[in-house]
Each structure stands twice: as structure tokens, then as C-alpha cells.
C-alpha positions in Angstrom: 80.3 102.2 69.3 80.7 104.9 66.6 83.5 104.8 64.0 86.6 107.0 64.5 88.9 108.5 62.0 92.7 108.5 62.5 92.8 111.9 64.1 90.0 111.1 66.5 91.7 107.9 67.6 95.0 109.7 68.2 93.2 112.3 70.2 91.5 109.6 72.3 94.9 107.8 72.9 96.3 111.0 74.2 93.3 111.6 76.5 93.6 108.0 77.8 97.2 108.9 78.9 96.0 112.0 80.6 93.2 110.1 82.4 95.8 107.5 83.4 98.0 110.1 85.1 95.0 111.5 86.9 94.4 108.0 88.3 97.9 107.8 89.7 99.6 105.7 87.0 103.2 106.6 86.6 103.2 105.5 82.9 100.8 104.2 80.4 101.4 102.8 77.0 99.4 101.4 74.1 100.7 98.5 72.0 99.4 96.1 69.4 98.8 92.4 70.3 101.8 90.9 68.5 104.6 89.3 70.6 106.6 87.6 67.9 109.5 86.7 70.1 107.6 85.7 73.3 106.1 82.3 72.4 109.3 80.4 71.9 110.8 81.8 75.1 107.6 80.9 77.1 107.5 77.4 75.5 111.2 76.7 76.4 110.7 78.0 80.0 107.7 75.7 80.5 109.5 72.8 78.9 112.4 73.2 81.3 109.9 72.9 84.2 110.9 76.3 85.6 107.3 77.0 86.5 107.3 74.3 89.2 103.9 73.7 90.7 102.4 76.8 89.0 100.2 74.7 86.7 98.3 77.8 85.7 101.4 79.0 83.8 101.0 76.1 81.4 97.3 75.3 81.2 96.5 78.2 78.9 99.1 77.4 76.4 100.1 80.3 74.2 97.1 82.4 75.1 99.5 84.5 77.2 101.1 85.7 74.0 97.9 85.9 72.0 95.4 88.4 73.4 92.8 87.8 70.8 92.6 84.1 71.8 92.0 85.1 75.4 89.5 87.9 74.6 88.0 87.7 71.2 88.2 90.9 69.2 91.2 92.4 71.1 93.1 94.8 68.9 95.2 96.8 71.4 96.7 96.4 74.9 96.8 99.4 77.2 99.5 98.8 79.9 99.8 100.9 83.0 102.2 100.9 86.0 101.7 102.3 89.5 104.5 102.7 92.1 104.2 100.8 95.4 107.1 101.9 97.5 105.4 103.2 100.7 105.7 107.0 100.7 107.0 107.0 104.2 110.2 105.3 103.1 110.9 107.8 100.3 110.3 111.5 100.7 113.2 112.9 98.6 113.0 113.8 94.9 115.4 112.7 92.3 117.0 114.5 89.4 119.6 113.7 86.8 120.4 110.4 85.1 121.9 107.1 86.2 124.6 105.3 84.2 124.8 101.5 84.0 127.8 101.6 86.3 126.3 104.0 88.9 125.0 102.4 92.1 125.4 105.3 94.5 122.3 106.6 96.3 120.7 109.8 95.2 122.0 112.6 97.5 118.6 113.9 98.5 116.8 110.6 99.2 116.6 108.5 102.4 118.6 105.3 102.0 115.6 103.0 102.1 117.6 100.2 100.5 120.2 100.3 103.3 117.3 100.0 105.8 116.0 96.9 104.0 119.5 95.4 103.9 119.8 96.0 107.7 116.6 94.0 108.3 117.9 91.2 106.2 121.0 91.1 108.3 119.0 90.9 111.6 118.1 87.2 111.9 115.3 87.9 114.4 113.5 90.2 111.9 110.6 88.9 109.8 111.2 90.3 106.3 108.1 90.7 104.1 108.5 91.8 100.5 107.8 95.5 100.2 104.9 95.1 97.7 102.9 93.0 100.2 103.1 95.2 103.2 100.1 97.3 102.3 96.7 96.6 100.6 96.4 93.9 98.0 97.6 95.3 94.8 95.2 93.2 92.8 92.3 95.2 94.2 94.0 98.6 94.0 95.2 98.2 90.4 92.1 96.6 89.1 89.9 99.3 90.6 91.9 102.0 88.9 92.1 100.2 85.6 88.3 99.7 85.7 87.8 103.4 86.3 90.0 104.2 83.3 88.1 101.7 81.1 84.8 103.3 82.2 86.1 106.7 81.6 86.8 105.7 78.0 83.3 104.3 77.7 81.8 107.5 79.0 83.7 109.3 76.3 83.0 107.1 73.3 80.1 104.8 74.2 80.1 101.0 74.6 83.2 99.1 73.5 84.8 95.8 74.2 87.3 95.6 76.9 88.7 93.4 79.8 90.8 94.5 82.7 93.7 92.4 84.0 95.9 92.7 87.1 98.1 89.6 87.4 94.8 87.7 87.2 94.9 85.9 83.8 97.4 84.5 81.4 99.0 87.8 80.2 102.7 88.3 79.4 102.6 91.7 81.1 106.3 92.5 81.0 106.4 91.7 77.3 103.4 93.9 76.6 104.8 96.7 78.8 108.1 96.6 76.9 106.1 96.5 73.6 104.2 99.7 74.8 107.5 101.5 75.3 107.2 102.0 79.1 110.4 100.1 80.1 112.7 97.2 79.3 113.0 93.7 80.8 115.9 93.6 83.2 118.1 90.6 83.7 116.0 89.6 86.7 113.0 89.5 84.3 111.2 92.4 85.9 110.4 95.5 84.0 112.7 98.5 84.5 112.2 102.1 83.8 114.8 104.8 84.0 112.8 107.2 86.1 111.2 104.6 88.3 113.4 101.5 88.7 111.2 98.4 89.1 109.1 98.9 92.2 105.8 99.2 90.5 102.8 97.0 89.6 101.6 96.4 86.0 98.1 96.0 84.8 96.4 95.8 81.4 93.2 96.6 79.6 92.5 94.6 76.4 90.4 96.7 74.1 88.8 96.2 70.7 89.6 99.8 69.7 92.1 100.3 66.8 94.0 102.9 68.8 97.3 104.1 67.5 100.2 102.5 69.3 102.8 104.6 71.2 105.4 103.7 68.7 103.3 105.0 65.8 102.5 108.3 67.6 106.0 108.9 69.0 109.1 107.2 67.6 111.0 107.9 70.8 108.6 105.6 72.6 109.4 102.6 70.4 109.9 99.3 72.4 113.3 98.9 74.0 115.1 95.6 73.8 115.6 93.4 76.9 118.4 94.7 79.0 118.5 97.9 77.0 120.0 99.9 79.8 121.5 97.1 82.0 124.8 97.0 80.2 127.2 94.5 81.7 125.7 94.8 85.2 124.9 91.5 86.8 124.1 92.7 90.4 120.7 91.1 90.4 122.1 87.7 89.3 124.9 87.8 91.8 122.6 88.9 94.7 119.9 86.2 94.3 120.2 84.1 97.5 119.2 80.9 95.8 120.7 81.3 92.4 117.2 81.4 90.9 118.3 83.7 88.0 119.9 80.9 86.1 120.9 83.2 83.3 120.1 86.8 82.2 116.3 87.1 81.6 115.5 83.6 82.9 114.3 82.6 86.4 113.9 79.1 87.6 110.8 79.7 89.8 111.5 76.5 91.7 114.5 78.1 93.3 113.0 81.6 93.8 112.2 82.6 97.3 109.0 84.3 96.2 107.8 80.9 94.7 109.0 78.9 97.8 107.2 81.2 100.3 104.1 82.0 98.3 103.3 79.5 95.5 104.6 76.3 96.9 102.0 74.7 99.0 103.8 71.8 100.6 107.2 71.4 102.3 110.0 73.7 101.4 112.9 71.5 100.3 115.4 71.2 103.1 118.4 72.3 100.9 116.6 75.5 100.1 115.6 76.4 103.7 118.9 77.8 104.8 119.1 80.1 101.7 115.8 81.7 102.5 117.1 83.4 105.6 114.5 85.5 107.3 112.4 86.2 104.2 108.9 85.0 105.2 106.9 86.3 102.2 108.6 87.0 98.9 112.1 88.4 98.2 113.3 91.8 97.1 117.1 91.2 96.9 117.4 91.5 93.1 115.6 94.9 93.3 117.5 96.2 96.3 120.9 95.9 94.5 119.7 97.2 91.1 121.3 100.6 90.4 118.1 101.8 88.7 116.1 101.6 91.9 117.9 104.7 93.3 115.1 106.2 91.2 112.2 104.2 92.7 109.2 106.4 93.2 106.9 106.8 96.2 103.4 105.2 95.8 100.9 107.9 94.8 98.2 106.3 96.9 97.9 105.5 100.6 96.7 101.9 99.8 100.4 100.7 99.8 101.2 102.2 103.2 102.6 99.6 105.6 99.9 97.9 107.7 100.2 95.9 111.0 103.9 96.8 111.4 105.0 94.5 108.6 108.1 96.6 108.0 109.4 96.1 111.6 107.8 92.9 113.0 109.9 90.1 114.5 109.6 86.5 113.6 108.4 85.7 117.1 105.7 88.4 117.0 104.2 87.1 113.8 104.6 83.4 114.7 102.5 84.1 117.8 99.5 85.3 115.8 96.5 83.0 116.1 94.6 81.8 113.1 92.0 84.5 113.9 94.7 87.1 114.2 96.0 86.2 110.8 92.6 86.3 109.1 91.7 89.6 110.7 95.0 91.4 110.1 95.5 90.0 106.6 92.1 91.1 105.4 92.6 93.0 102.2 96.3 91.8 102.0 97.9 89.8 99.2 99.5 87.7 102.0 96.1 86.2 103.0 95.9 83.9 100.0 98.8 81.7 101.2 96.8 80.8 104.3 97.8 80.5 107.9 99.4 77.2 107.6 102.0 78.3 105.0 102.5 81.5 106.9 103.6 79.5 110.0 105.7 77.3 107.8 107.6 80.2 106.4 108.1 81.8 109.8 109.4 78.5 111.2 112.0 78.4 108.5 113.0 81.9 109.3 113.3 81.0 113.0 115.3 77.9 112.2 117.7 80.0 110.2 117.9 82.5 113.1 118.9 79.7 115.5 121.6 78.7 113.0 123.1 82.2 113.1 126.2 82.7 115.3 125.9 84.0 118.8 127.3 87.4 117.9 124.5 87.9 115.4 121.6 86.7 117.5 121.6 87.7 121.1 120.9 85.1 123.8 117.5 86.6 124.8 116.3 86.7 121.2 117.5 83.1 120.7 115.6 82.0 123.8 112.4 83.8 122.7 112.6 82.0 119.3 113.1 78.5 120.9 110.2 79.1 123.3 107.9 80.2 120.4 108.8 77.2 118.4 108.2 74.8 121.3 104.8 76.3 121.8 103.9 75.0 118.3 105.8 71.7 118.5 102.4 69.8 118.6 100.7 72.0 116.1 97.7 70.2 114.4 99.2 70.8 111.0 101.8 68.2 109.9 103.3 70.8 107.6 103.9 73.2 110.5 105.1 70.5 112.8 107.7 69.4 110.2 109.2 72.8 109.8 109.1 73.6 113.5 111.0 70.3 114.2 113.6 71.3 111.6 113.9 74.7 113.2 114.3 73.2 116.7 117.1 70.9 115.5 119.3 74.0 115.7 118.3 74.9 119.3 
């Protein structure tokens, strides 16, 4: 790799941003590798046991906050985001600004959040987190980041880099905030004024001494956590399980995303009623966030809904065979939890539906759920049988 002077590095940084936009990234920032305030927070979070069974969160120690220890020679972190809200749910355009107290929907956009809330209120509906209804984001994001890394290589020659998409010990929100492309909300997700929080993050660790965004443009200096959240606590108040134990801190053991995705065994009985009909992940804290009135449509078709996951019923998905699951979940992030946990989650949703009052769940829908559960009462999996039995106790 040839040497660059300061002007050449600045020009390269600006071209990287242009190439990123061409690849569909909604924002891209460059930061240094220093996260001076992150290590103590990570250590305290791990010490409190908030990571639950996610041993991978602890086994790499502080490498999450020290890029050069993970990839030797790393000098800069390029962070990019890409929107994932399926385009079919959001066809309007937004203009203007939102204030910290403003939660009204944009006048020219479909009220997709109201549609999501309506599904949550229908106990027979199977609610899958929006991000997981299309193609696996790991593949989509990684492919585009790899293209960007190779585009840089074509421009300057060989250099050291490594691409990450939620695939290694990286404090991605901290680096994104450091790069000036958003701030950490009280729900711990990254927020951006023109995009809300419905986007994926990915990183490229590089050994190039690129100028950081903050050094090029003072207006892009990192924002503090909660910079534009004000006194709003909607995300905290809306969490079904009280997993946001305080601003900027989530106890994963109580989070529905953890319970339905990361947890491999039985879901604690006291948590099951709180899960409702959420069978893979949870979007509640994002649905109530005022900034998500500015959520952007995905720029790629990869995140379009597949297999009717935005309208499927609990019974419909519970009746999938193992072969159905493997075939339909090919290329989906859902596939990694496996068929057994998929049925476990659906059984919990069905048990909660049976516990709904008669006015909320019609008699025919109730009968269909009971019949579906009884068909799996003798399932070969002890895990599935346990959750089916719990569900049928409400029949």
C-alpha cells in the first residue's frame, strides 16, 4: 500500500462516503478506535449478569472496546447503516423536524406503526420482529460492506481490513455514535434524526489512518447518549417485560428478543404471559419512539417480507413441519434458532392467546389453537411438550 498525504486521505474518506451511498447505506462515518467510556459500562453490565446465557458477550473480554486487540493494526473504524423497514410498509416521504415531545405521525406516511400495534392486539396473530421478516441481514450487510472494502482496495491497492456485521465482539452502537451517525437512545439502540432506529449497523476495521468525521466536519462530532431523547421515557414505559431497567441499560434476561432468540431452554414461566404473541424478537420500544416517524424504507428488496411473516397466524406457523421450517427459513435470520425453539415460542404465544378474554379471541380461533396444540401434545421434543402443556392448561 502506498503512502498518503493528508489531502489524499481526506479525499479518500470523502470517496468512501460516496461509494457507501451508492451501495445503499443511509449513513457512513469514520471514527478512531478509542472508546474511553465504554469499557467500564461493559464490565458493569457483564458483572450484573445482564447478558444471561450469551457467553460470547463475556468471553472476549474488553476486545469489544479495543479494535486493535481484535484485529492487529486497526487504526480506524468505518461504520455504516442500512434501513430495513420493508418498502411496502412505507411509501410516503418525510420533511421537517421532530421535537422531543412530538409523537404524531408524519401527515404523508402510512401509519405502519398503528398496523404493527393492531397485530400485537390480535392474540391469534404471530408477530415476528420487522427486521427478521426478510432475508438474513448478516448476509446482506456483509456483502455490501465487503463490496465497499474491495472498492477501496481497487482504488489504493492492498490494505488491511476486516468486515463485521454483528458477527464478532464489536461495540457497534458505541462506534456508530463515535462516528457521528447517531446517538444511543434510552433503549440502547442507535437513533438518528432522519431515520429513527430501524436500520442495521456494520463495520469495517481498517489499518488506514483516515481522517475521522469529527476532524473533517465539526458538525459531525459524536453526540452524547440520549442527545435528542430529552425527558422522553416511552421506550422504557412500553417494554412488556421491564427489560430496560434504567436509561441506556437492558437486562437481556428479561428482553423478549433474548427469550425468543438467544435462550435455548425453557422460557421462565413468569415471563411467558408477558411475551404475548411475539414469537421472534420484539419491536415495542421502537414502535413508540417518536423518532421512528422518520423511519426510512429499505433501499434493497432483500428486506421485503417473505412467506407472509407480516400476516401469519400462530396456528399457521405452528403447523409447519420441520421440513417446511428448513425450506422457508432458508436465508432467514430466524433459521438459526432451530425448529424446536420456533415451536416453543409459538406454543407460548398460543397459550397467551387462550388466556385472552372471549371478546378478544373468537370461539373459532380459540378452537383452532386448542386443536393445533393437541396435535403436538406428544411432540418428540421435551421442550416443545413442556410449552404445549403449559399452553393447554388455559384451554
